C-alpha positions as CSV (number, residue, x, y, z in Angstrom):
1,M,20.4,-72.1,145.1
2,R,18.8,-70.7,148.2
3,A,20.8,-67.5,147.6
4,A,19.1,-67.1,144.3
5,V,15.7,-67.5,145.8
6,R,16.6,-64.9,148.5
7,A,17.9,-62.6,145.7
8,G,14.7,-63.2,143.7
9,W,12.6,-62.5,146.6
10,R,14.4,-59.2,147.3
11,I,14.3,-58.2,143.6
12,G,10.7,-58.9,142.9
13,A,8.3,-60.8,145.2
14,A,7.9,-57.8,147.4
15,A,6.9,-55.8,144.4
16,A,4.5,-58.6,143.3
17,L,2.7,-58.4,146.6
18,R,2.4,-54.7,146.3
19,G,0.7,-55.2,143.0
20,R,3.2,-54.1,140.4
21,A,2.6,-55.6,137.0
22,G,5.2,-56.6,134.5
23,R,5.0,-57.8,130.9
24,P,2.1,-60.1,129.9
25,L,2.5,-63.8,130.2
26,S,0.9,-66.5,128.1
27,Q,-2.8,-66.6,128.6
28,A,-3.6,-69.6,126.3
29,A,-6.7,-70.8,128.1
30,G,-7.6,-67.9,130.3
31,E,-7.7,-64.5,128.7
32,G,-11.4,-64.0,128.2
33,G,-13.2,-66.9,129.6
34,G,-13.4,-69.8,131.9
35,A,-13.4,-73.4,131.1
36,E,-15.2,-74.9,128.1
37,S,-18.1,-77.1,128.7
38,G,-17.7,-80.6,127.5
39,G,-19.2,-84.1,127.5
40,G,-18.3,-84.5,131.1
41,G,-20.9,-82.1,132.3
42,G,-20.8,-78.4,132.9
43,S,-17.6,-76.4,133.3
44,G,-17.6,-77.0,137.1
45,S,-18.1,-80.8,136.9
46,R,-15.3,-82.9,138.3
47,E,-14.6,-84.3,134.9
48,A,-14.3,-80.8,133.4
49,V,-12.0,-79.6,136.1
50,E,-9.9,-82.7,135.9
51,R,-9.4,-82.1,132.2
52,L,-8.3,-78.5,132.9
53,V,-5.8,-79.3,135.7
54,R,-4.2,-82.0,133.4
55,E,-4.1,-79.9,130.2
56,H,-0.7,-78.4,130.9
57,P,2.2,-78.8,133.4
58,V,1.4,-75.5,135.1
59,V,-2.2,-74.4,135.5
60,V,-3.6,-71.5,137.5
61,F,-7.2,-70.8,138.5
62,M,-7.3,-67.1,139.2
63,K,-9.3,-63.9,139.3
64,G,-8.7,-62.1,136.0
65,S,-5.9,-63.0,133.6
66,P,-2.1,-63.0,133.8
67,A,-2.1,-59.6,131.9
68,Q,-4.7,-58.2,134.2
69,P,-5.1,-60.0,137.6
70,L,-8.2,-58.8,139.5
71,C,-7.1,-59.5,143.0
72,G,-3.8,-59.0,144.9
73,F,-3.4,-62.8,145.6
74,S,-3.9,-63.7,141.9
75,N,-1.3,-60.9,141.0
76,A,1.2,-62.3,143.5
77,V,1.0,-65.8,141.9
78,V,1.5,-64.3,138.5
79,Q,4.5,-62.3,139.7
80,I,6.1,-65.3,141.4
81,L,5.8,-67.3,138.3
82,R,7.2,-64.4,136.3
83,L,10.2,-64.2,138.7
84,H,10.9,-67.8,137.9
85,G,10.6,-67.3,134.2
86,V,7.4,-69.4,133.9
87,E,5.6,-67.9,131.0
88,D,4.0,-71.0,129.4
89,Y,1.1,-71.9,131.6
90,R,-2.6,-72.0,131.5
91,A,-4.7,-69.5,133.4
92,H,-8.4,-69.8,133.9
93,D,-10.4,-66.7,135.0
94,V,-12.9,-68.0,137.6
95,L,-14.8,-64.7,137.5
96,Q,-15.9,-65.5,134.0
97,D,-17.5,-68.8,135.0
98,P,-19.3,-69.2,138.4
99,D,-19.6,-73.0,137.9
100,L,-15.9,-73.3,137.4
101,R,-15.2,-71.1,140.4
102,Q,-17.2,-73.4,142.6
103,G,-16.1,-76.6,140.8
104,I,-12.4,-75.9,141.4
105,K,-13.0,-75.3,145.1
106,N,-14.9,-78.6,145.3
107,Y,-12.2,-80.4,143.3
108,S,-9.3,-79.3,145.5
109,N,-11.3,-79.1,148.7
110,W,-9.6,-75.6,149.0
111,P,-11.9,-72.6,149.7
112,T,-9.9,-69.9,148.0
113,I,-8.7,-68.6,144.7
114,P,-6.0,-68.5,143.2
115,Q,-5.2,-72.1,143.0
116,V,-2.0,-73.6,141.4
117,Y,-1.6,-77.0,139.9
118,L,1.8,-78.5,138.9
119,N,1.7,-81.6,136.7
120,G,-2.0,-82.1,137.5
121,E,-1.4,-82.0,141.3
122,F,-2.9,-79.2,143.5
123,V,0.0,-77.2,145.1
124,G,-2.0,-74.5,146.9
125,G,-2.9,-70.9,146.8
126,C,-0.8,-67.7,146.9
127,D,0.4,-68.3,150.4
128,I,1.8,-71.8,149.6
129,L,3.3,-70.7,146.3
130,L,5.0,-67.8,148.2
131,Q,6.4,-70.1,150.8
132,M,7.7,-72.5,148.2
133,H,9.3,-69.5,146.4
134,Q,10.9,-68.4,149.6
135,N,12.3,-71.7,150.8
136,G,13.5,-72.9,147.3
137,D,11.0,-75.6,146.9
138,L,9.4,-74.0,143.8
139,V,12.7,-74.1,141.9
140,E,12.9,-77.9,142.6
141,E,9.2,-78.5,141.7
142,L,9.7,-76.6,138.4
143,K,12.8,-78.7,137.7
144,K,10.7,-81.8,138.0
145,L,8.5,-80.4,135.2
146,G,11.5,-79.7,133.0
147,I,11.3,-75.9,133.7
148,R,14.5,-74.2,134.7
149,S,13.9,-71.3,137.1
150,A,15.1,-68.0,135.9
151,L,16.4,-67.4,139.4
152,L,19.1,-70.1,138.8
153,D,20.4,-68.0,135.9
154,A,20.2,-64.9,138.0
155,E,22.4,-66.6,140.6
156,K,24.9,-67.5,137.9
157,D,25.1,-64.0,136.8
158,Q,25.6,-62.8,140.4
159,E,28.5,-65.3,140.8
160,K,30.2,-63.9,137.6
161,K,30.3,-60.4,139.0
């Protein structure tokens, strides 16, 4: 499995960090706007943020959208998820909603964007996701969510050759 992660890293993560975009990913909740306001207060309230992080197994708060990330770190997160074949996730553009941008920082007690949540749990930002990708932990965490990393399939294909 670690060989697959290393292969995936060589194949694409370096390109991700250089800012090369691939095909668009699912943008169900994040294409044009931030969070919706609800009964729990504004979009940046603890209750609203809690709903967002629990709405889907994989949630990313980023600058821009998966189709058009607006910072290199957000782009790297999108590319890492793409390498693993994670296309079904919720992305929220914090640039569209200043209350959400501050609210997510308060919620996680983490000062930077992007922020990644797996199964409602804060994982970290770009640096943490990159480290998890490099050491194989991301494959294992995705497996816990019922998501099979595409890097495992890439490793099988390499073994067949």
